[in-house]
C-alpha positions in Angstrom: 20.1 -3.1 -9.3 17.0 -1.0 -8.8 16.3 0.8 -5.5 14.1 -0.9 -3.0 11.5 1.2 -1.2 9.9 0.8 2.1 6.5 -0.8 1.7 4.9 1.9 3.9 6.2 4.7 1.6 4.7 2.9 -1.4 1.4 2.5 0.4 1.3 6.2 1.2 2.0 6.9 -2.4 -1.0 4.7 -3.4 -3.2 6.6 -1.0 -1.9 9.9 -2.4 -2.7 8.9 -6.0 -6.1 7.6 -4.9 -6.9 10.9 -3.2 -5.9 12.9 -6.2 -8.2 10.7 -8.4 -11.1 10.8 -5.9 -10.9 7.0 -5.4 -12.2 5.6 -2.1 -9.6 3.5 -0.3 -9.5 1.0 2.4 -6.9 -1.4 3.9 -7.7 -4.3 1.6 -7.4 -2.2 -1.5 -4.1 -0.8 -0.3 -2.6 -4.2 0.1 -3.9 -5.6 -3.1 -2.7 -2.6 -5.2 0.7 -2.8 -3.5 0.7 -6.5 -4.4 -0.1 -5.8 -8.0 2.7 -3.1 -8.1 5.1 -5.6 -6.6 4.1 -8.3 -9.1 4.4 -6.1 -12.1 7.8 -4.8 -11.1 9.0 -8.4 -10.3 7.8 -9.5 -13.8 10.1 -6.8 -15.2 13.0 -8.2 -13.1 12.9 -5.3 -10.5 12.3 -6.0 -6.9 11.3 -2.6 -5.5 9.5 -3.5 -2.3 11.6 -4.1 0.8 9.5 -6.8 2.3 7.6 -9.9 1.2 3.8 -10.1 1.5 2.0 -12.7 3.5 -1.0 -14.7 2.4 -3.9 -13.9 4.7 -7.5 -15.0 4.5 -8.7 -12.0 2.4 -5.6 -11.6 0.3 -2.0 -10.4 0.4 -0.8 -8.4 3.4 2.4 -6.5 3.9 3.1 -6.6 7.7 4.7 -3.1 8.0 1.8 -1.6 6.0 -0.8 -3.4 8.1 0.9 -2.2 11.3 1.0 1.4 10.0 -2.6 1.4 9.0 -3.8 -0.1 12.3 -1.8 2.4 14.3 -3.2 5.3 12.3 -6.7 3.9 11.5 -8.5 7.2 12.3 -6.1 9.0 9.9 -6.6 6.6 7.0 -10.2 5.5 7.2 -11.8 8.6 5.6 -13.8 7.9 2.5 -14.2 10.6 -0.1 -12.7 13.2 2.2 -9.3 14.6 2.9 -6.8 11.9 3.7 -3.8 12.7 5.8 -0.7 10.7 4.7 2.1 12.2 6.7 
């Protein structure tokens, strides 16, 4: 059985890779990319995300990630600049 990761850790990794590739990120992109990652891994028979997403009006939302991003909105809402992901 594959290891399961905290959805917040995976979201931080997505932000890290986006920063390294100079890709602007926002909350919606974060949830959708995490959803794609989750889906690809599930298709391979590996459930790596420790929570299920919810269907919201504008797409999939992972509650723990949403809470993290709302609490640290000043830290994450920086476009094209240094993004703190600690």
